C-alpha positions in Angstrom: 0.0 0.0 0.0 1.4 3.4 -1.0 1.5 6.3 1.4 -1.4 7.9 -0.5 -3.5 4.7 0.0 -2.6 4.7 3.7 -3.9 8.2 4.0 -7.1 7.3 2.3 -7.5 4.2 4.6 -6.8 6.4 7.6 -9.5 8.9 6.6 -12.0 6.1 5.8 -11.5 4.3 9.1 -11.7 7.7 11.0 -15.0 8.6 9.3 -16.4 5.1 10.0 -15.4 5.4 13.7 -13.3 2.3 13.5 -10.5 3.1 15.9 -9.0 -0.4 15.7 -8.7 -0.2 12.0 -7.3 3.3 12.2 -4.5 2.2 14.5 -3.8 -0.8 12.4 -3.4 1.3 9.3 -1.2 3.8 11.2 1.1 0.8 12.3 1.3 -0.3 8.6 2.2 3.3 7.6 5.0 3.3 10.3 6.4 0.0 8.9 6.1 1.4 5.3 8.1 4.5 6.3 10.7 2.4 8.0 11.2 0.4 4.8 11.6 3.7 2.9 14.5 4.6 5.2 12.5 7.2 7.1 13.5 5.8 10.6 12.8 9.0 12.6 9.3 9.4 11.1 8.5 5.7 11.6 9.5 5.8 15.2 7.4 8.9 15.8 4.4 7.2 14.2 4.9 4.1 16.4 5.1 6.2 19.6 1.8 7.9 18.6 0.2 4.6 18.0 1.4 3.2 21.3 0.2 6.3 23.2 -3.3 6.0 21.6 -3.4 2.3 22.6 -2.6 3.2 26.2 -5.6 5.4 26.4 -8.0 2.6 25.7 -7.6 -0.8 27.4 -9.9 -2.5 24.9 -7.6 -1.4 22.0 -4.6 -2.8 23.9 -6.5 -6.1 24.0 -7.4 -6.0 20.3 -6.9 -9.8 19.9 -9.3 -10.6 22.7 -12.5 -10.3 20.6 -13.6 -10.4 17.0 -12.9 -7.5 14.7 -16.1 -5.3 14.6 -18.1 -6.1 11.5 -19.1 -3.3 9.2 -22.2 -4.4 7.2 -21.8 -3.5 3.5 -23.6 -0.3 2.6 -24.8 1.3 -0.7 -23.8 -0.6 -3.8 -21.7 -3.0 -1.7 -24.9 -4.6 -0.3 -25.3 -6.3 -3.7 -21.6 -7.2 -3.9 -20.8 -8.7 -0.5 -22.5 -10.7 2.2 -21.1 -10.4 5.7 -21.2 -12.8 8.7 -19.1 -14.1 11.5 -18.0 -17.7 11.5 -17.8 -20.0 14.6 -16.1 -22.8 12.7 -12.7 -23.8 14.0 -9.8 -25.8 12.5 -10.5 -28.8 14.7 -13.9 -29.1 13.1 -12.2 -30.3 9.9 -10.7 -33.7 9.3 -7.6 -33.1 7.3 -4.5 -34.9 6.1 -1.4 -33.8 8.1 0.0 -32.0 5.1 -3.2 -30.0 4.4 -3.7 -29.2 8.1 -0.1 -27.9 8.3 -0.7 -25.6 5.2 -3.7 -24.0 6.8 -2.0 -23.7 10.3 0.9 -21.9 8.6 -1.5 -19.3 7.2 -3.1 -18.8 10.6 0.3 -18.6 12.4 1.6 -16.0 9.9 -1.6 -13.9 10.4 -1.4 -14.1 14.1 2.2 -13.1 14.2 2.2 -10.7 11.3 3.6 -7.8 13.2 6.7 -9.7 14.0 7.1 -10.5 10.3 6.4 -7.0 9.1 8.9 -5.6 11.6 11.5 -7.5 9.6 10.2 -6.4 6.2 8.4 -9.7 5.6 4.7 -10.1 4.5 2.4 -12.8 5.9 0.5 -15.1 3.6 -2.9 -13.4 2.9 -3.8 -14.2 -0.7 -4.8 -17.8 -0.9 -6.1 -19.9 -3.8 -7.9 -23.1 -2.9 -8.1 -25.8 -5.6 -10.0 -29.0 -5.6 -13.2 -30.9 -6.4 -16.7 -29.8 -5.0 -17.3 -30.7 -1.4 -13.6 -31.2 -0.5 -13.5 -28.4 2.1 -12.6 -25.2 0.3 -15.6 -23.1 1.5 -15.2 -24.5 5.0 -11.5 -23.5 5.0 -12.5 -19.9 4.3 -14.9 -20.1 7.2 -12.2 -21.6 9.4 -9.8 -18.8 8.6 -12.4 -16.3 9.6 -13.4 -18.1 12.7 -9.9 -18.8 14.0 -8.8 -15.2 13.4 -12.0 -13.7 14.7 -12.5 -11.8 11.5 -15.8 -11.2 9.6 -16.3 -13.4 6.5 -17.3 -11.5 3.4 -18.5 -13.6 0.5 -18.4 -12.0 -3.0 -21.9 -12.1 -4.7 -21.4 -12.8 -8.4 -25.0 -12.1 -9.3 -24.4 -8.5 -8.2 -20.8 -8.3 -9.4 -21.2 -9.5 -13.0 -22.8 -6.6 -15.0 -24.2 -6.6 -18.5 -22.6 -3.3 -19.6 -19.0 -2.8 -20.7 -16.8 -1.9 -17.8 -19.5 -2.4 -15.2 -18.0 -5.5 -13.7 -14.5 -4.0 -13.4 -16.0 -0.9 -11.7 -17.8 -3.1 -9.2 -14.7 -5.1 -8.6 -12.9 -1.9 -7.7 -15.5 -1.3 -5.0 -14.9 -4.7 -3.5 -11.1 -4.1 -3.4 -11.7 -0.7 -1.8 -13.6 -2.5 0.9 -10.8 -5.0 1.2 -8.4 -2.2 1.9 -10.6 -0.5 4.6 -12.4 -3.3 6.5 -10.2 -6.1 7.7 -11.8 -9.5 7.1 -11.6 -12.7 5.1 -12.9 -12.0 1.5 -14.1 -15.1 -0.2 -14.3 -15.5 -4.0 -16.0 -18.8 -4.5 -16.3 -20.3 -8.0 -13.4 -18.1 -8.9 -13.2 -19.2 -12.5 -16.2 -16.8 -13.0 -13.7 -14.0 -12.7 -10.4 -15.6 -13.5 -11.1 -17.4 -16.8 -8.3 -17.6 -19.3 -7.9 -14.6 -21.6 -7.1 -16.8 -24.5 -9.9 -19.3 -23.9 -12.3 -20.5 -26.6 -15.1 -18.3 -25.2 -12.9 -15.3 -24.6 -14.6 -12.0 -25.2 -13.3 -8.5 -24.6 -15.2 -7.9 -21.4 -13.9 -11.1 -19.8 -10.4 -9.9 -20.7 -11.0 -6.5 -19.1 -12.4 -8.1 -15.9 -9.4 -10.4 -15.5 -6.9 -7.6 -16.2 -8.7 -5.5 -13.6 -8.5 -8.3 -11.0 -4.9 -8.9 -11.7 -4.1 -5.2 -11.2 -6.2 -4.9 -8.0 -4.8 -8.0 -6.3 -1.2 -7.1 -7.4 -1.6 -3.6 -5.8 -3.4 -4.7 -2.6 -1.2 -5.0 0.5 -3.8 -4.3 3.1 -4.6 -6.3 6.3 -7.4 -8.5 4.8 -7.2 -12.1 3.6 -8.3 -12.8 0.1 -9.4 -16.4 -0.4 -10.4 -17.7 -3.9 -11.7 -21.2 -4.6 -12.2 -23.1 -7.8 -13.2 -26.6 -8.9 -11.6 -26.0 -12.3 -8.0 -24.7 -12.0 -7.5 -25.6 -15.7 -9.9 -22.7 -16.6 -7.9 -20.1 -14.7 -5.5 -17.7 -16.4 -1.9 -18.7 -15.7 -1.0 -15.2 -14.7 -3.3 -15.6 -11.6 -1.4 -18.3 -9.9 1.7 -16.1 -9.2 -0.5 -13.4 -7.7 -1.4 -15.7 -4.7 0.9 -16.2 -1.8 -0.2 -19.8 -1.5 -2.1 -22.4 -3.6 -3.6 -25.1 -1.5 -4.8 -28.3 -3.3 -7.6 -30.4 -2.0 -8.5 -34.0 -3.0 -11.1 -36.6 -2.3 -10.7 -38.3 1.1 -8.7 -41.5 1.6 -10.1 -44.1 4.0 -8.5 -42.6 7.1 -10.0 -39.2 6.4 -13.4 -40.8 5.5 -13.5 -42.7 8.8 -12.6 -39.6 10.7 -15.4 -37.7 9.1 -18.0 -40.4 9.9 -16.8 -40.8 13.5 -16.6 -37.0 14.0 -20.2 -36.5 12.8 -21.5 -39.5 14.8 -19.6 -38.7 18.0 -22.8 -38.5 20.1 -24.1 -41.9 18.8 -23.0 -45.5 19.6 -21.5 -47.2 16.5 -22.5 -50.9 16.6 -21.6 -53.9 14.6 -19.6 -52.1 12.0 -17.2 -53.7 9.5 -15.1 -50.6 8.7 -13.6 -52.2 5.6 -17.0 -52.5 4.0 -18.2 -49.1 5.1 -15.0 -47.3 3.9 -15.2 -49.1 0.6 -18.7 -47.6 0.2 -17.2 -44.1 0.6 -15.0 -44.5 -2.4 -15.5 -41.6 -4.9 -17.5 -39.5 -2.4 -16.3 -36.0 -1.3 -15.9 -35.0 2.3 -19.2 -33.1 2.2 -21.1 -36.1 0.8 -19.6 -38.4 3.5 -20.6 -35.8 6.2 -24.1 -35.7 4.9 -24.3 -39.5 4.8 -23.3 -39.5 8.5 -26.1 -37.0 9.3 -28.6 -39.2 7.3 -27.6 -42.2 9.3 -27.9 -40.2 12.5 -31.5 -39.2 11.5 -32.4 -42.8 10.9 -31.2 -43.6 14.4 -33.1 -40.7 16.1 -36.3 -41.4 14.2 -36.0 -45.1 15.0 -35.8 -44.3 18.7 -32.2 -45.5 19.2 -28.8 -44.1 19.9 -27.1 -46.8 17.9 -25.9 -46.4 14.4 -25.1 -49.7 12.7 -23.5 -50.8 9.5 -26.7 -51.1 7.6 -27.6 -47.5 8.3 -24.3 -46.2 7.1 -24.2 -48.3 4.0 -27.8 -47.2 3.1 -26.9 -43.6 3.6 -23.7 -43.8 1.6 -25.4 -45.7 -1.2 -28.1 -43.0 -1.4 -25.4 -40.3 -1.6 -23.5 -42.1 -4.3 -26.6 -42.6 -6.3 -27.3 -38.9 -6.2 -23.8 -37.9 -7.6 -23.4 -37.1 -11.2 
């Protein structure tokens, strides 16, 4: 973020009455000035920030509660939906490698001031790639929940316009919000924005939208996390991948993950007479989300049958129904 953008962000946060955001931007400005070699100015800014924090104990404890959510206003109401997430990382059943990738993002975000003090930037632009139902949307919610940040989901029905230049103009509004209100900004079905410029269905407007997105994400160095997810990485323009700090790939679950999902969702029930080899064979080809729904279906069978026991026949029936519904 340039000094001019810092000044704009300071004014916007002041007008909005968001003191926490104001102090955050001021801290970023101090770090920016230090990187420019303006040590005396940077130190003065840091001292002013620390003095302001000392006047308000709640600001000094800024990590204790969630970042205040500012509901989108004006045209942004059609571009973003906002909510808090209560989903935590331990709610997901992940491979060790995938869990470590997500924990690394969280660690760098939680300790970003240490990194920035040494001229380093925490991971904050993340691309999630994988089949439907593999946990990409849940990951965005986990990042928001763990970091106590609002989750803003981009609404494509409001973003994509019919007139030339309309979508790029609205995309600019979204990135202006990203620079002002700290949160997790989630671009689901990202290929709607990031389709290849040289693709068979390429038209001038798609090219303009992609070029705008590339420019916006390249220039953004604010405090928010930008999370994009796609089921079709082959459709994305190759220039997009290097704009992200991390590309995390998801796959269909192996038998260990599948069993973990079933046991996690049925933790309050008694699992009786289950041959896990047969049950796990029935999960083959199903996504994490489909296995979770099958577990919930089996739980409903137990509740409506007046029992706390979930047996093999219930699980196999629920899994077979889910598999029959996949296309």
